[in-house]
KEBA-864359 format. One line per 4 residues: their letters; for each residue y, z, x of N, C-alpha, C, O. Coordinates in Angstrom, 2 decimals, always signed. Layout:
BEGIN
a	Y/Z/X/Y/Z/X/Y/Z/X/Y/Z/X; ...
END
This chain:
BEGIN
xxxx	+87.63/-84.53/-44.60/+88.93/-83.99/-44.96/+89.58/-83.39/-43.71/+88.93/-82.71/-42.92; +90.84/-83.64/-43.57/+91.58/-83.19/-42.41/+92.39/-81.96/-42.80/+93.55/-82.07/-43.21; +91.78/-80.76/-42.66/+92.42/-79.54/-43.15/+93.63/-79.13/-42.34/+94.46/-78.36/-42.82; +93.75/-79.60/-41.11/+94.86/-79.20/-40.27/+95.97/-80.25/-40.23/+96.99/-80.01/-39.59
xxxx	+95.80/-81.39/-40.89/+96.79/-82.45/-40.83/+96.81/-83.11/-39.47/+97.84/-83.62/-39.02; +95.66/-83.11/-38.80/+95.57/-83.65/-37.45/+95.98/-85.12/-37.42/+96.68/-85.56/-36.51; +95.54/-85.88/-38.42/+95.88/-87.31/-38.42/+97.39/-87.51/-38.50/+97.94/-88.36/-37.79; +98.05/-86.75/-39.35/+99.50/-86.88/-39.49/+100.21/-86.45/-38.21/+101.17/-87.09/-37.79
xxxx	+99.75/-85.38/-37.60/+100.36/-84.91/-36.36/+100.18/-85.94/-35.26/+101.12/-86.27/-34.53; +98.96/-86.46/-35.13/+98.69/-87.47/-34.11/+99.55/-88.71/-34.34/+100.06/-89.29/-33.38; +99.70/-89.12/-35.58/+100.52/-90.29/-35.91/+101.98/-90.05/-35.52/+102.63/-90.92/-34.95; +102.50/-88.84/-35.85/+103.90/-88.53/-35.50/+104.10/-88.49/-33.99/+105.12/-88.95/-33.48
xxxx	+103.11/-87.93/-33.27/+103.23/-87.91/-31.81/+103.24/-89.32/-31.25/+104.04/-89.65/-30.37; +102.36/-90.16/-31.76/+102.29/-91.54/-31.28/+103.57/-92.30/-31.61/+104.03/-93.11/-30.81; +104.16/-92.03/-32.78/+105.41/-92.70/-33.16/+106.59/-92.24/-32.31/+107.59/-92.94/-32.21; +106.48/-91.06/-31.71/+107.57/-90.55/-30.89/+107.55/-91.13/-29.47/+108.45/-90.85/-28.67
xxxx	+106.55/-91.92/-29.17/+106.43/-92.56/-27.86/+107.54/-93.60/-27.72/+107.84/-94.31/-28.69; +108.16/-93.70/-26.56/+109.22/-94.70/-26.36/+108.74/-96.11/-26.71/+107.57/-96.42/-26.54; +109.65/-96.96/-27.20/+109.27/-98.31/-27.64/+108.54/-99.13/-26.58/+107.70/-99.96/-26.93; +108.83/-98.92/-25.32/+108.16/-99.68/-24.27/+106.67/-99.40/-24.19/+105.91/-100.22/-23.68
xxxx	+106.26/-98.26/-24.69/+104.85/-97.89/-24.64/+104.14/-98.08/-25.99/+102.99/-97.69/-26.14; +104.83/-98.68/-26.94/+104.27/-98.85/-28.28/+103.03/-99.73/-28.29/+102.23/-99.66/-29.22; +102.85/-100.53/-27.28/+101.67/-101.40/-27.26/+100.39/-100.57/-27.14/+99.32/-101.03/-27.53; +100.51/-99.39/-26.60/+99.34/-98.52/-26.48/+99.36/-97.40/-27.53/+98.66/-96.40/-27.41
xxxx	+100.19/-97.61/-28.55/+100.38/-96.57/-29.58/+99.07/-96.17/-30.25/+98.81/-94.98/-30.44; +98.24/-97.13/-30.62/+96.99/-96.80/-31.32/+96.06/-96.00/-30.42/+95.42/-95.05/-30.87; +95.99/-96.37/-29.14/+95.17/-95.60/-28.20/+95.71/-94.19/-28.04/+94.94/-93.23/-28.00; +97.03/-94.07/-27.94/+97.65/-92.74/-27.81/+97.36/-91.90/-29.05/+97.03/-90.72/-28.96
xxxx	+97.50/-92.52/-30.21/+97.25/-91.80/-31.46/+95.81/-91.29/-31.50/+95.57/-90.15/-31.89; +94.86/-92.10/-31.09/+93.45/-91.68/-31.06/+93.25/-90.57/-30.05/+92.51/-89.62/-30.31; +93.89/-90.68/-28.90/+93.78/-89.63/-27.88/+94.42/-88.33/-28.35/+93.85/-87.25/-28.15; +95.60/-88.42/-28.97/+96.25/-87.23/-29.51/+95.33/-86.54/-30.53/+95.16/-85.33/-30.52
xxxx	+94.75/-87.35/-31.40/+93.86/-86.82/-32.44/+92.67/-86.10/-31.81/+92.30/-85.00/-32.24; +92.07/-86.70/-30.79/+90.91/-86.09/-30.14/+91.28/-84.78/-29.46/+90.55/-83.79/-29.54; +92.43/-84.77/-28.77/+92.88/-83.53/-28.09/+93.18/-82.44/-29.11/+92.80/-81.28/-28.91; +93.85/-82.79/-30.18/+94.17/-81.79/-31.21/+92.89/-81.23/-31.83/+92.76/-80.01/-31.99
xxxx	+91.96/-82.09/-32.19/+90.70/-81.61/-32.79/+89.94/-80.71/-31.83/+89.43/-79.66/-32.23; +89.87/-81.11/-30.57/+89.15/-80.29/-29.59/+89.83/-78.93/-29.42/+89.15/-77.91/-29.35; +91.15/-78.93/-29.35/+91.87/-77.67/-29.17/+91.73/-76.76/-30.38/+91.50/-75.56/-30.23; +91.87/-77.33/-31.56/+91.78/-76.51/-32.77/+90.36/-76.02/-33.02/+90.18/-74.94/-33.58
xxxx	+89.36/-76.79/-32.60/+87.98/-76.35/-32.83/+87.63/-75.13/-31.98/+86.70/-74.40/-32.31; +88.36/-74.91/-30.90/+88.11/-73.75/-30.04/+88.71/-72.47/-30.61/+88.34/-71.37/-30.20; +89.63/-72.61/-31.55/+90.28/-71.44/-32.15/+89.37/-70.82/-33.20/+88.56/-71.52/-33.83; +89.50/-69.53/-33.39/+88.72/-68.82/-34.39/+89.47/-68.86/-35.72/+90.12/-67.89/-36.11
xxxx	+89.36/-69.98/-36.41/+90.09/-70.19/-37.65/+89.14/-70.26/-38.84/+87.96/-70.58/-38.69; +89.66/-69.95/-40.01/+88.89/-70.11/-41.24/+89.61/-71.12/-42.11/+90.81/-71.36/-41.96; +88.86/-71.71/-43.01/+89.47/-72.68/-43.93/+90.33/-71.94/-44.94/+90.17/-70.73/-45.14; +91.22/-72.65/-45.56/+92.09/-72.06/-46.59/+91.24/-71.55/-47.75/+91.53/-70.50/-48.32
xxxx	+90.19/-72.29/-48.07/+89.29/-71.88/-49.16/+88.64/-70.54/-48.85/+88.60/-69.65/-49.71; +88.14/-70.38/-47.63/+87.51/-69.11/-47.24/+88.53/-67.98/-47.23/+88.23/-66.87/-47.65; +89.74/-68.26/-46.75/+90.79/-67.26/-46.74/+91.11/-66.81/-48.16/+91.21/-65.61/-48.43; +91.27/-67.77/-49.07/+91.58/-67.43/-50.47/+90.44/-66.64/-51.11/+90.69/-65.71/-51.88
xxxx	+89.19/-67.01/-50.80/+88.04/-66.27/-51.33/+88.06/-64.83/-50.85/+87.87/-63.91/-51.64; +88.29/-64.63/-49.57/+88.32/-63.27/-49.02/+89.50/-62.47/-49.56/+89.40/-61.25/-49.74; +90.62/-63.14/-49.83/+91.77/-62.47/-50.42/+91.43/-61.95/-51.82/+91.79/-60.83/-52.18; +90.72/-62.78/-52.60/+90.31/-62.35/-53.95/+89.32/-61.18/-53.88/+89.41/-60.24/-54.66
xxxx	+88.38/-61.24/-52.94/+87.41/-60.15/-52.77/+88.15/-58.86/-52.40/+87.85/-57.80/-52.95; +89.09/-58.96/-51.49/+89.86/-57.78/-51.09/+90.65/-57.22/-52.26/+90.72/-56.00/-52.44; +91.25/-58.08/-53.06/+92.01/-57.62/-54.23/+91.10/-56.88/-55.22/+91.47/-55.83/-55.73; +89.92/-57.44/-55.49/+88.98/-56.75/-56.40/+88.53/-55.42/-55.81/+88.38/-54.45/-56.54
xxxx	+88.32/-55.36/-54.51/+87.92/-54.12/-53.86/+89.02/-53.07/-53.98/+88.75/-51.90/-54.27; +90.25/-53.49/-53.77/+91.38/-52.55/-53.90/+91.50/-52.02/-55.33/+91.75/-50.84/-55.54; +91.32/-52.93/-56.31/+91.39/-52.51/-57.71/+90.29/-51.50/-58.02/+90.53/-50.50/-58.69; +89.09/-51.78/-57.54/+87.95/-50.87/-57.78/+88.20/-49.53/-57.11/+87.90/-48.48/-57.70
xxxx	+88.73/-49.54/-55.91/+89.04/-48.29/-55.21/+90.07/-47.48/-55.98/+89.94/-46.26/-56.10; +91.08/-48.14/-56.51/+92.09/-47.44/-57.30/+91.47/-46.81/-58.55/+91.81/-45.69/-58.92; +90.56/-47.54/-59.19/+89.87/-47.00/-60.37/+89.05/-45.77/-60.00/+89.09/-44.75/-60.69; +88.31/-45.85/-58.91/+87.47/-44.73/-58.48/+88.31/-43.52/-58.08/+87.95/-42.38/-58.37
xxxx	+89.43/-43.78/-57.42/+90.32/-42.66/-57.05/+90.88/-41.98/-58.30/+91.00/-40.75/-58.34; +91.23/-42.77/-59.32/+91.73/-42.20/-60.56/+90.65/-41.38/-61.26/+90.93/-40.30/-61.77; +89.42/-41.90/-61.28/+88.31/-41.14/-61.90/+88.06/-39.84/-61.15/+87.85/-38.80/-61.77; +88.08/-39.90/-59.82/+87.87/-38.70/-59.01/+88.96/-37.68/-59.28/+88.69/-36.49/-59.43
xxxx	+90.20/-38.14/-59.35/+91.32/-37.24/-59.64/+91.13/-36.59/-61.01/+91.39/-35.39/-61.17; +90.70/-37.36/-62.01/+90.48/-36.82/-63.35/+89.35/-35.80/-63.35/+89.46/-34.76/-64.00; +88.28/-36.08/-62.63/+87.16/-35.13/-62.55/+87.58/-33.85/-61.84/+87.21/-32.75/-62.27; +88.34/-33.98/-60.77/+88.79/-32.80/-60.04/+89.74/-31.96/-60.90/+89.70/-30.73/-60.85
xxxx	+90.57/-32.63/-61.67/+91.50/-31.92/-62.56/+90.77/-31.20/-63.69/+91.20/-30.13/-64.12; +89.66/-31.75/-64.16/+88.92/-31.18/-65.27/+87.96/-30.09/-64.83/+87.48/-29.31/-65.66; +87.68/-30.01/-63.54/+86.72/-29.01/-63.05/+87.33/-27.61/-63.14/+88.53/-27.42/-62.93; +86.48/-26.63/-63.45/+86.97/-25.24/-63.49/+87.54/-24.86/-62.11/+87.09/-25.39/-61.10
xxxx	+88.51/-23.94/-62.07/+89.19/-23.59/-60.82/+88.23/-23.19/-59.70/+88.52/-23.50/-58.54; +87.15/-22.54/-59.96/+86.24/-22.09/-58.91/+85.37/-23.21/-58.34/+84.71/-23.00/-57.32; +85.33/-24.36/-58.96/+84.45/-25.45/-58.53/+85.21/-26.59/-57.85/+84.64/-27.65/-57.62; +86.46/-26.40/-57.54/+87.23/-27.47/-56.90/+87.08/-27.45/-55.43/+87.67/-28.28/-54.74
END
């Protein structure tokens, strides 16, 4: 699976080559693809799936924190004045 659309980008780059160089279009497309993959592999990127998973984990953590803060506030409010 091509998560970055590398094949489409390489194809568009190769298609943008002047008509006189179209005879080497397939070679250029393969070279563009290789350069893009090599460049992107050096970046510290995560997949969309991993990003979405971490977003859901963060949302659940925020919800839990809000619940705990509300419970703490209720306990502090219910405590006798000398124990706060």
